[in-house]
N, C-alpha and C positions, 0 to 999 in steps of 0.2 A: 770717233765716228766718222764714217767714209761716206759720204752722200751719194758719188760717183763711183761706180763700181769699174769703169775704164773711162780712158780717156775719150774715147768715141761717144761715152753717153754724156759726157761733160761737154763735148764741142756739139752735140746735138742741142742740149740746153740752151747752151749760150749763143748759138747761131740766130737766136731771138734778140739777140742786143745789136739791134740793126745798125745803131751809131759805130761800135767797134768794128763790127764787120765790114762796112761801108768803108770804114778807115782802111781797111786791110788787114786789121791785125788778126793774127792766126794763135789759137790754144796749141802749145807743140806738145807738153808734156804735164802730166797732172800726177801726184803722189799723195799720200798722206799729208805729208808736210813740205809739199813743195809745189810750185806752179810756175810754167816757163810758159812764156808769151812771146811772139814775134813781129816784125813789122818791117818788111823792104818798103825800103825809104825811096819815095816818087815827086816827082815836080810838084806832084798835086799836096805834097805835106810841107811844102815850103814858103817862106816868107818874101817878101820883096827884098830882101837881101841875099837871099838864096842859101839860107840856112834853114834849119828843121823848125818849125812853129813849137814853141813850149808846150802849148796846147795840146801837141801830137804825142809830146812824150809822157806829157800828164795823163793822156786818155790811155795810152799803152800801159803805164803803172796802174792806173785805177781799175783797169780790166782784170791786171794779173790779182789784183788785191781782191776783187770781186769775186773772181774763181777761186782763190785758196780759203778765203772767209764762208765762202756756201759750199766747200768741200769740209770745213772742219764743222760748221754749223748750219743748215738751213733752214730759215733764212737768217742771213746776216746783211744788215746796212750797215753805210758809213756814217760814224758819228762823226769823226773829226780824223781830218787827212793834212799831210804836210808834204812839200816836195822843195828840194834842194838841187838846184841845176848846178852840176859839176863841171862840164867841159862840151862844147859842140861837137856835135856828132863828124866822123872823118870816112866812116864806112858807108856802106851800103845798105846796112838793116840794124834795126835795134833790137836789142832783146832784153825782156824784163824776167828775172827772176824774183818770185816772193816765197817768203819763209817766213813762218810763223814764230814769233819770239816769243810769245806767251797766249792759252787760251785759258780764258777763266771763266765761270759760271755764267756771266752774262754780258762779258765782252771778251774782244780778242785784241793782238796787237801784230800787225803784220808788217814787215819791212820788205821790200820791194827795190833792188839793184836794179837800175836800167845800165846798159852798155852797148855799145856799136860791136859789130863785127871784126874790129880789128882789137878788141879788147880794152878798150879805151873807156872808162868810167864816166858816164853821162849824167846820171841823176841818181838819188834816194830818197824813195819815198817813203814815208809812214803813214799808217793806216790805223785806226781805233774802229774795229765794226762793232755794233750793238747787236747781240743775238735777240732775234724775235721770238 
């Protein structure tokens, strides 16, 4: 079951997620089984060494997870999540693509692959959503 008929209606709802919005995260595309979100990297996202903060990458992946989880079933909350950081970003933009691995009666498993605009694999996030 789809909860947002258009990507615009999902954007309107998730605009209330101020932490993600203030970080610069955007919802680029949404379908029944996929969400794509992105973030243009700025100096505000970097640590003292000049690299992108892990929390920025996590927040992008978590937001994509939240969008897709709530597209599948509203209201869904995170029950358990994990992230593996694979490589440091080399590009100017991060892209998170969330796909549903399993949607059951009470929970869902969503995989979020994060890459940069050079095609480099940055992180893989796995989230279990609990359907309320």
